N, C-alpha and C positions, 0 to 999 in steps of 0.2 A: 575280794574277800578279804576279810580283816586279817590282821597279822599278829602273831604272838611275840613279836620281836621286842616290844616294850615293855614285856611283862615285869612286875615288880619283883625284886630280888631281895635275898636275906643273906645272913652269914652262912658260911660253907655248913653243909650238915652232913654227919658221917653217914656213908653209904651202907657199911655193914650192919647186919641186925645186931641189936645190943645184947640179945640173951646170950648167955654162956653156953657152949657145949655141955652136954651132961657129963658129969664127971665119971660115971659108968663107961663111958666111951670116950675116953679122953683124945684120942686120935682120929676119931670120926670126923670125915671131912664134911663141910657145911654145903648144904644143897645150894644151887644158883637160881635166882629169879631173873629172869631177862624182862626189863621193863622197856616197852616200845612206846615213844610219845608221837603220835600224829598232831604236832603242834597246830598246824593249819586248821585241821578239823575241829579240834577243842576250841580255839578261839573262833572260828566262825560260827560254831554252834552258840557258844556264849554271846557273841554279839547279834546274831539274826533271829535267834530263836528264844534267847533269855532275856536279853536286854533292849532288843530292837534297836540298836545303835552300836556305833564303834566302842567298845570296852575302854574305859580309862585305865592307865597302868595300875591303880590300886585296886581296881575291880577284877584284874585277870589272876589266875591260878598262882599260887605260891609253888613253883615247882620243888623247891626242897622238901615242902611237906609231902609232895607226892612220893618222893624217894623214900621218906621215913616210913610213910604209910606201907609201900613195896617191900620195905626190910621187915616190919611189923608183922604184917598180915600172916605171913606164913614162916616166919622165923628163919630167913635165908638171907644170905649175902646178895646184893643188887647189882647187876649190870644195866645201868639206865643209858638208854640210847635216844637221842632226840633228833629226828629227821627235819631237814630243813630244805626248803626250794631255793637253789643259788643258780638257777637258769640264767639270770640276769649277769652273771659273772661277778657279783658283789655278794659280800656277807654282812649281816649286821655285827659287827666286830664287838660291840659292847654287849649284845645279848650273847654271844658266842662265849665271851670272857666270863660273864656271869654265869652261863650253864657249866663252863669248865670249873669255876668255883665251887659250886655246888655237886660235883661229881660226876655231872653228864657227859658223856661222850658224843659231841654234835657230830652229825652226819650230813654235811651240806651236799647235795646232789644237783646235777645239771641235765635238762633234758636235751635230747637230740633234736625234738620235735614238739608237738603239741601233747605228749604223753603225761599222765599224772605221775610225776617222777617221785614224789614222796610215797605215793601208795605203791608203785612199783618197788621201790627201796624196801618199803616195809614186808610186803608179799614175799620178797626174795629172801628176807631176814628171817621170816617165820618158817619159810622152806627149809633154810639152813638149821634152825634150831630143832627141827624135827628129826633131824638126824642125830641128834646129840641128847644127853640128859639135861634136865633143867625146867623150872616151870616157867610161865609166860603171863605177863600183865601188859595188856594192850590199851593204851589211852586212846579211844577213838569211837566214833558211833557209825563208821562207814562199814556198809554191806560187801565192799569190795574185797574184804579179807576174809569172808565166808568160807572159801575153799581151804584155806590155810587152817584157819581155826578149827574146822570140821576134823582135819587130819591131826592136828595136836590133840584134840580131844578124843582121838581113836586109841591113843596110848594110855592105858589104864593106870600108869603110874606117875602121869604127868597133871599138875594143876595148871588151870588156864583160867585167867580172869580178864575182865574187862573194865577199865575205869572210864565213867562217862556221866552224862546227864541221864538218868534212866529212862524218863520220858520220851528221848530223842534218839534212843538205840534203835538201829536197824531191825525191823521187825523180825527178820530171819536170824540174825544174830540172838535175839531174846529167846527165840523159840529153842535154842541150842541149850538153854538152862537146864532141861530135861536130860540133856545128854553129859552134865557135869560143868558147863561154863558158870562161873560165878561172877555176877555183876556188881560192882562196887560204885555207889554214887559219889561222884566229885566231892559235892557239897556235904552230905549227910554222912558217909561213911568215911571219906579220905580227909575231910575237914581242909580242903584245898584253898578256901577263901577267907578273908580277914574279916569280912561283913556279910551279912545274909543276901542273898540273891533274891529279885523279885520273881519267885518261880510259883506257879500254880501247879501242885503235883499230888498224886496220891502219896500220902505218908503212912508206913506201917507203923501201926499203934506203939510198938516198941522202940520208934525212932522220934516218936511225938514229943517234942518239948515247946509246952504251952508259954514258956518265958519268951520264945522268938517271936510270938504274935501279941504280946501285951505291951 
C-alpha cells in the first residue's frame, strides 16, 4: 500500500472558521466539525485507482487545504484528526511535524496482531462522537465505516460528510446520500490538489470548467 507520509506541506493554516459569530448572538458557542482523515485509504486510492503508480510528493493532497475546506463548508471550528499506522514501532517524524504545523492531531496507532488498526481507531472515534454534539467529515472511501456513519446520520441535528474521489466511494456509503450524507469530491469541491489529476469521471454541469481541458 502506498503511504501518505511524504505528502507535500505548506505554511500552517488556521483551523478555526474565518466567519465571525453573528452580532445578534455575541456569546453563541461555535459548533464543532470533527475531521477524521484515513490517510492510508486516501493515498492508496490516489495511487492505485487514479494515477496507477506511487504518487509523487507534489501529487498528494494538500492537507492544509482540507482543513480550510472543513472549516468553511459548514462555518464551524474544526478538530482535525489524522490516523497513522505505527505498528512498526516507528513514526514518520517529518510528516508528523508537518501535520502538527498545519493544526492536525496525529493519532499513531499500533496493532496487536493483523487487525486494520487505522480502521479500528476511526470506528471507535466515530462511535465516541455519536455520544456528543458536533458534525463529522470523514476522509475515506472505506465501507468499513458504514455502521458508524449510519448511526451518526440517525441524529437529525448532525451534519455528516465524506471527503473522497466520488467515483471510488463504497457503494453502500454512496447510497446514504438519501439519508443526508454529503459527499465532497477531494479535487472538485475541496481543491486539495495543486494540479489536475488524470481522472475520467462524471462531472456535474455546474462544476464543469472547460479551461481544464483546453
